[in-house]
C-alpha positions in Angstrom: -0.2 0.2 -0.2 1.5 3.4 -1.0 1.8 6.4 1.1 -1.1 8.2 -0.2 -3.4 5.4 0.4 -2.2 4.6 4.0 -2.6 8.4 4.7 -6.1 8.0 3.3 -7.4 5.3 5.1 -5.9 6.6 8.5 -7.4 10.0 8.1 -10.7 9.1 6.9 -11.1 6.1 8.8 -9.5 6.3 11.9 -6.8 7.9 14.0 -3.9 5.8 13.4 -1.7 8.3 12.0 -0.4 9.6 15.5 0.4 5.9 16.3 2.0 5.2 13.0 4.6 8.3 13.4 4.4 8.7 17.1 8.0 8.0 17.0 8.8 10.9 14.5 9.9 14.2 16.1 7.1 16.9 15.8 9.4 19.3 14.1 10.6 16.6 11.3 7.3 15.7 10.4 4.0 17.0 8.6 1.2 17.8 10.9 -2.4 16.8 9.7 -5.4 18.8 11.0 -7.7 16.9 13.6 -11.0 16.3 11.8 -14.0 16.9 13.9 -15.7 13.5 15.5 -19.1 15.0 14.0 -17.9 14.3 10.4 -18.5 10.6 10.1 -19.0 9.9 6.4 -15.6 9.5 4.2 -17.0 12.1 2.0 -17.2 14.6 4.7 -14.0 13.7 6.2 -12.6 13.7 3.0 -13.8 17.3 2.5 -12.7 18.6 5.9 -9.4 17.0 5.3 -8.6 18.1 1.8 -9.5 22.1 2.7 -7.5 22.0 5.9 -5.0 19.9 5.1 -2.4 22.5 5.2 -3.6 24.1 8.4 -0.5 23.8 10.4 2.0 24.1 7.6 4.2 27.4 7.8 4.6 28.5 4.3 6.8 31.4 5.5 9.5 29.0 6.2 11.8 28.7 3.5 13.8 26.1 4.9 10.8 23.4 4.3 11.5 24.1 0.6 14.6 22.1 1.1 13.1 19.5 3.2 11.5 17.1 0.7 10.6 14.4 3.4 8.1 17.0 4.7 7.1 19.2 1.9 7.3 17.2 -0.9 5.8 14.2 0.9 2.9 16.1 1.8 2.3 17.1 -1.2 2.1 13.7 -2.6 -0.4 12.9 0.1 -2.3 15.6 -0.9 -2.6 14.8 -4.5 -3.6 11.2 -3.3 -6.3 12.7 -1.1 -7.8 14.9 -4.1 -9.7 12.3 -6.0 -11.7 11.6 -2.8 -12.5 15.0 -2.0 -16.0 16.7 -3.4 -14.5 20.1 -2.9 -10.9 19.3 -4.7 -11.2 22.4 -6.6 -11.8 24.6 -3.5 -8.8 22.6 -1.7 -6.5 23.3 -4.4 -7.5 27.0 -4.5 -6.6 27.2 -0.8 -3.2 25.5 -1.5 -2.2 28.1 -3.9 -3.6 30.8 -1.8 -1.8 29.8 1.1 1.5 29.3 -0.6 1.3 32.6 -1.9 2.6 33.8 1.8 5.9 33.7 0.3 6.9 34.1 -3.5 9.7 31.1 -3.2 7.1 28.9 -1.4 4.6 29.5 -4.0 6.9 29.0 -6.8 8.1 25.5 -5.2 4.4 24.1 -5.1 4.1 25.2 -8.8 7.2 23.3 -9.6 5.9 20.2 -7.5 2.5 20.5 -9.4 4.3 20.3 -12.8 6.7 17.6 -11.8 3.8 14.8 -10.3 0.8 16.2 -12.4 2.0 17.4 -15.7 5.3 15.8 -16.3 4.1 12.7 -18.7 6.7 10.4 -17.4 5.6 10.9 -13.7 3.7 8.0 -12.0 1.1 10.4 -10.3 0.5 12.2 -14.0 -3.0 13.1 -13.9 -4.3 15.9 -16.1 -7.8 16.1 -14.5 -6.0 17.2 -11.4 -3.5 19.3 -13.3 -6.6 21.4 -14.6 -7.7 22.2 -11.1 -4.2 23.8 -10.5 -4.1 25.6 -13.5 -7.5 27.0 -12.8 -6.2 28.0 -9.3 -3.3 29.9 -10.9 -5.2 31.4 -13.7 -7.6 32.9 -11.3 -4.9 33.4 -8.3 -5.4 37.2 -7.0 -1.7 37.4 -6.1 -0.1 36.3 -9.4 0.5 39.0 -12.2 -1.0 38.6 -15.6 2.6 37.5 -17.0 2.7 34.7 -14.3 -0.5 33.7 -15.9 0.4 33.2 -19.4 2.1 29.8 -19.0 -0.9 28.0 -16.9 -3.4 29.7 -19.0 -2.0 28.3 -22.3 -1.5 25.0 -20.7 -5.2 25.3 -19.4 -6.3 25.9 -22.9 -4.5 22.8 -24.4 -5.5 20.4 -21.3 -8.8 21.4 -22.1 -8.8 19.9 -25.7 -10.1 16.2 -26.5 -10.9 15.2 -22.8 -12.8 12.0 -22.0 -16.2 12.4 -23.1 -15.5 15.1 -25.6 -15.9 14.4 -29.5 -12.1 14.3 -30.6 -11.2 16.9 -32.9 -11.1 16.0 -36.8 -7.8 16.2 -38.8 -6.6 15.3 -41.9 -3.7 12.6 -42.7 -1.8 11.3 -45.7 -1.5 7.6 -45.9 1.3 5.7 -47.3 -0.1 5.0 -50.6 -0.7 8.9 -51.0 -4.6 9.1 -50.1 -5.5 12.1 -48.3 -8.1 11.1 -45.7 -9.6 12.3 -42.2 -10.4 11.0 -38.7 -14.3 11.3 -39.2 -14.1 8.8 -42.2 -12.8 6.1 -40.4 -15.6 3.9 -38.9 -15.3 1.1 -36.0 -16.7 0.3 -32.7 -13.2 1.8 -31.3 -10.4 3.6 -32.7 -7.0 3.8 -31.2 -5.1 6.8 -32.4 -1.2 6.2 -32.1 0.6 9.6 -32.6 4.3 8.8 -33.0 7.6 9.9 -34.4 9.2 6.7 -35.8 12.6 7.9 -35.0 11.8 8.1 -30.8 12.9 4.9 -29.0 9.8 4.9 -26.8 7.7 5.1 -30.0 9.2 1.8 -30.9 8.6 -0.1 -27.9 5.1 1.2 -27.3 4.6 0.2 -31.2 6.0 -3.4 -30.6 3.7 -3.7 -27.5 0.5 -2.6 -29.5 1.5 -5.1 -32.1 1.6 -7.8 -29.8 -1.0 -7.2 -27.7 -3.9 -9.9 -27.8 -7.0 -7.8 -27.1 -5.9 -5.0 -29.8 -5.2 -7.8 -32.2 -8.2 -9.7 -31.5 -10.9 -6.5 -32.0 -8.7 -5.6 -35.2 -9.2 -8.8 -36.7 -12.7 -8.9 -35.8 -13.1 -5.4 -37.5 -14.3 -3.7 -34.3 -11.2 -1.6 -33.9 -9.1 0.4 -35.9 -5.7 1.5 -35.2 -4.6 4.9 -36.7 -0.7 5.7 -36.9 0.1 9.4 -37.4 3.8 10.3 -37.6 3.5 13.9 -36.4 6.7 14.9 -37.7 5.7 14.8 -41.3 6.8 12.7 -44.2 10.3 12.0 -42.7 12.8 9.4 -44.1 12.8 7.1 -41.3 8.7 6.9 -41.4 9.3 6.2 -45.2 11.7 3.2 -44.1 9.2 2.2 -41.1 7.2 -0.8 -41.4 3.8 -1.1 -39.6 1.4 -3.8 -38.8 -0.4 -4.5 -42.1 -4.0 -3.9 -40.4 -3.3 -0.8 -39.1 -4.2 2.5 -41.0 -0.5 4.3 -41.3 0.0 7.8 -42.1 1.5 11.2 -41.6 0.5 15.0 -40.5 1.1 17.0 -43.9 2.1 20.5 -42.8 2.5 19.5 -39.2 -1.1 20.7 -38.3 -1.4 18.6 -35.4 1.5 20.0 -33.4 1.7 23.6 -34.9 -2.1 24.2 -34.1 -1.8 22.0 -31.1 -5.2 20.6 -32.0 -4.1 17.5 -29.5 -1.9 17.6 -26.5 1.0 16.0 -27.9 3.9 16.7 -25.3 5.2 13.3 -25.1 5.8 10.7 -28.0 4.2 8.5 -28.3 0.5 9.6 -27.6 -2.5 7.1 -27.2 -6.2 8.1 -27.6 -9.0 5.4 -27.5 -12.1 6.8 -29.2 -15.8 5.2 -29.4 -17.9 4.7 -32.4 -19.0 8.5 -32.0 -15.3 9.6 -32.1 -15.9 10.6 -28.5 -12.8 10.1 -26.4 -12.6 7.1 -23.8 -8.9 7.5 -22.8 -6.5 10.5 -23.6 -2.7 10.2 -23.4 -3.2 6.6 -22.1 -0.8 3.5 -21.4 -0.9 0.5 -23.3 -1.9 -1.4 -20.4 -4.9 1.0 -19.8 -5.9 0.5 -23.3 -5.8 -3.2 -23.0 -7.9 -3.0 -19.8 -10.7 -1.2 -21.6 -10.5 -3.5 -24.7 -10.9 -6.8 -22.8 -14.6 -7.5 -22.7 
C-alpha cells in the first residue's frame, strides 16, 4: 500500500496516524489537522481534510522548501487525497492561496505540481488534477498577468479532447498518398497512435501494441481500427518504417497537429482511445490502460 493510500485510510477511517508516526519528532513531520468527530462519512471527512490539510504548515518558512521528506511528501499525499474529495477545486485553490504567503514557496508548489501532475513520465501524472491546479493559478488574485500566461496556455491545451468530448477532426496522408480524415474512419473503437518513428519509446510502444492480444483480437474482428500518425510529417525514417498490416498508417502533412496544437502531444508517443462516435474514452493513455478497456 502506497503512502497516499495509507494516509487516506488513516485520516478518513481512524486515528492511527499519531500511532504510526509517534516516534517521529514533531519538527521533522508534517502535522495533519484534527478532523471533528461529528464528521462521520468518508465524503465529509475527505472534504474537511482536503480543505484544512495545510492548516499547520508554515508557508513562510523557506527551510521547508529544502525538506522534501516533509514538504514534497506532504504534497504527494495531498494529491492522493484529492480524487476522494468532493471539494477538490476549493482545496487546490486554498493551497495556492496560502502558498502565496512567500513567493519562493508558491513557486516551489508550482514546480511540484508540474513535476507530479504534468510531466508525462510521472507515475502520478493526472491531467484532471492538473486542470484544477491550472484553474487555481489562472484565477489567483496574487499573481501578475505575466505569471498567468503559461498556466493559461496549458489550461487551454488541457481542455482539448478530454474524456467524453468528441475528438477533434484532422486530415492525414496515407502511405499510398491518399488523403483521409479521422471522421471518415468507422469502427466500434478507434485507437490513435500519435508518434515519431525515430523515437525509441515509440518503437517500444509500437511493438507492445503489435503483440497485444486484446488489440489484435478486435482488429481481426473489425471492431477496432488503429490509426498511426507520424506527427513529424513525411520523414525519411517514417518512409523506411514498417507498421502492422491491419493498421492505418499515415503522416501529418504540414505538421498541423503540433503547430495548431489540435491535440496535446507533449510526449511521444501519445495514445487516445475513441468510441464509435469519436468520443474520447481514454486520453494520453498507457498500453495497459488501453488493453484493460478493450478486454470484454
